[in-house]
N, C-alpha and C positions, 0 to 999 in steps of 0.2 A: 461499451458505455455511451449511450446517446446524449447524456446530460451534458450541456455546455457546447454541443457541436453547432457549427454555423455553415451556411451555404458557401460563403465566399471568405475563406480563411486568409486571403491575401490582404484583406483590409484591417486585419487585426494586428496590434502591436504585441508581439511575443516576448519582448525583452523581459527578462526576470527582474523583479524589484532588487534594488540595492541591498546589500547584506546589512542586516540591522547590528549596530554595535552592541545593543543590549543582548542580542543572541549570541554574539562572540564571547561576551563576559559570561554568560550563562554556561557556555561549553567549556570554559577554561578549567572549571573544577572537576571535568571528567577526563582531563588529559591522563594518559597512561601508556605504558609500554606494550600493552596488549594489541595483537593484530586487529586491524580495522576489518569488520566484517561486511561484506556487501552481497545483496541477493537482488537478482534481476530475474523477471518472468513475465508471464502473462496471466490474464484472468481465466483462460479457458485451456483445455487440454485434449479435448476429444478429437476424434478423426474428422467429424463434421465441422468443427470450428476451426481447425488448423489443416485446412485442405492442402494437399501436396507436401505436407511436412514429413509424413510417415512412410517408410518403405513399405512396397507390397508385402503383404503377409504378416504386417505387425499385428499381433494379438492383444497386447496389453499396451494401450496408447499412454496410460498414466506412467507406466515404467519407462517407456520410450521417451516421453516428455521429461521425465527427471534426469535422463541421461544427458540432455542439452541444455536445460535450464536448472538453476539450482534453487528455485522458489516458485510458488503458485498462489496467486491471489484466489483463494478458494471460496467460490460463491455458492457451492451446492448447500452447505449447511444454513444459508439464508432462508431457504425455501423449505427446509425440513430438519427439524431437530435431530442432530446425529446421536447414534449410540455408541457404546464402547465397542462393540464388535465390529461396526462399520468403520470406525476410526482405525482400529488395529488393522483391518484389511487394506484401508488406503495407504497406512503408514508402511506396511510389508511390501507394497507394490513399487515403492520408490527406493532409488539408490541411497547409499550413506551421504551425510551431509546436506541432505534436501530439507527445505523448510515449507511447511504449510502456514498459511495465513487464513485461517476460517473467519467468514463473516458471521457476525452474531445473528442468530435467528430472527426473522421478521415478526415473530409473535411477541418479541421482546421490544424491538425498535419501533415498528410500524403499527402493530395491532394494539399493544398494550401502551405504547408511547412511554415506556419506563416506569409505568404505575403497577405497583403489586407484582414485581416481576422476580423476586428473590428466588423462588423455587425453579423457575424457568431458567434463571442464570445458573443456578447450581447444577441443573441438568446439562446445560451446555458445557460448563466447565469440567464437570465429572466426567464427561464423555471425551472432551477434546484434550485433556491431559494424557491421554493414552497415545497421542502423538509423540509423547515422551520427548527425546532429543530433536525430533523433527517438528516440533511446535515452534514456529517462528513468532508472530505477533497477531493475535486475533484483532478484528476490527469491527467497531460498532459505526454504522452509517445511519443517521437520523433522517427521516423523510424531509423533503424540501419544504414543507409547510411547518416544520418544527422551529419555532421561533424564540429569541432571546427572552420573552416573557416567561419561558419555561426554564430559565437558567438554574433556578433553585432545584428544581426537579432533576436536571442533569447533574448537578453538584452533588445531590443526595445519592443518586444512582452511582456515581463513580466513587463516592466515599465508601458505599456499602459493597462495592465490587470486591471479589475475593483478592486479598493482597497477594502479591507475588505473581499474579497471572498477568502475562504481558497483553496490554490492550491499547489500540489506538483508536481515536475518535474522529468522525467527519460530520460536520454541520454544514448545511447548504443554503438556507435561507439568506437572502441579502442582507438583512437587517443585522446579522452576526458581524459583517464585515464593514458595514456602512458607518458605524458609530465606534470611534477609537476606543472609548471607555468601556463600552460592552466587549470589545474584542480583548482588550487587556484584562477584563475580569475573567473572560474564558480562558486566556492563556494561564492566568494564575491559578484557576481552579484544576487545569490539567497538570501543571507543575506541582501543586500541593498534593494531588492525588497520584502522582508519578505515572501520568498517562501521557501518550504521543498524540500530538495533533497531526491530522492528516492534511498534507499539502496536495491539492488537486491543480494540475495544470491543464486546463481545457480551454479551447478557443473562446467560447462564448462567456466565460465567467472568470475574467482575469483577477476579480476581486479575491478569489479563494487563495491566490497566492500570498495574501496578507497573513495567512496562518504562519506562526512562528514555531521554532523548535521548542518543545516543552519537556523534552527528555534527551538523553544521549542517543536516541534512535531517531532516524528520519524515516518517514513513511510517505512515499510519493506516489501518486496515480496520475499517470501521463496519458492524455488523450490525443490521438493522432489528428493531423489536419490534412496535409498532403506530403508526399516524400520529400520533395526539395525544401520545403519549410522545416519539416521535422528534423531533417539532419542537423540544421543550425540549432533548433531548439535543444536536441540531445547534446550537442557540443557545449552548449550553455550549462547544461545540467552537470556535465562532466566537470566544468570548472568550479561550479558551485560545490559539488560534493568534494572536490579536492580542498577548497577553502574551509568548508565545515570540518573535514578530517583533520586538517592541520590545526584547527582551533580546539579540537577535543571530541568531535563526534566519534561514537564507538561503533555504531552499525547503521546500515541504512537498507531499506526495501524499496525497490523501484519496479513498479508494474506498468507495462505498456498495453493500452487499450487501442488495438489496431485490427481493422478488418483484414483478415488473412484469406487469400485464395490461392490457386495454383500459380498465378502469374505474379503474385506480390511477394516482395523481399521482406524478410524480417527486419524491422528497424533495430531491433536488439543487437543484430550481428555486428555492424559497424561500431555501435554504441558500446558494446562489451569490449571490443578490440581496443578503442580508445580509453575505456576505463582501465583496463589492464596495463596499458602502457602508462598512463598519467598517474594512476593510483597504486600501481604495483600489485594489483589483485590478480588472480589466476582463474577468472571465471569461464566456464565452458562457453564456447562460441557456437551458437545453433546454426545448423545448416539444413537446408531442404533435402529431401530424398531425390536422388538423380533420377 
């Protein structure tokens, strides 16, 4: 994800905003004895994208990916409306307890801009429900020029969206985050429609971190800067997830956008080790092929 990248990340203040007390009170009603569910992965899985990751002779990259990560930010459906048979094929290529987070097709978000999309939405939902127990949370990413003047259109879309289908929402234009009243209205719409607001941690757009939790699920998209800075950033996220978990958060999806080549270490490896230690999870720790 190139969105929000900067030439010199050393000049950026990467500190996470303070935890919002209203957020903590919101989470309290979701406290339960159920185990906390945590999913960590990348937005890409092919051999070309994860260079040096797969052992020689790997024939099914998606299956191999699913053995070392438990979730995928799945951007493929964004470019082409999926169908039932393709979804079942993807599902069957992965191990148990794996989660797909498919991106809503661009014909809905970018071309139609949420107008007259009921049939397209149903086609997307009718296909992706065949992920069955491996369906994590789909996500809707609106184009950068989608502004708050269209908030009623967004509210109508989310109200009409099929009930019970897990959906996270990302908006990008600066106006959503510049006006506190607009942002509060957005948060309320997401809470009223039981949708999850996506939190984006990217160097050049720190305002996106103002998105609050609007459901008992956190959906975080993390864009790398450089390894030394990113290690501390991920340490901060470990503590934030711990605080949210203690407050009542039920599950979290955390996707790392990182350029990977044969010489690059996975940011997720040390991150997952720390998550397992601090949060008591048992996530797989990805290692590159020898």
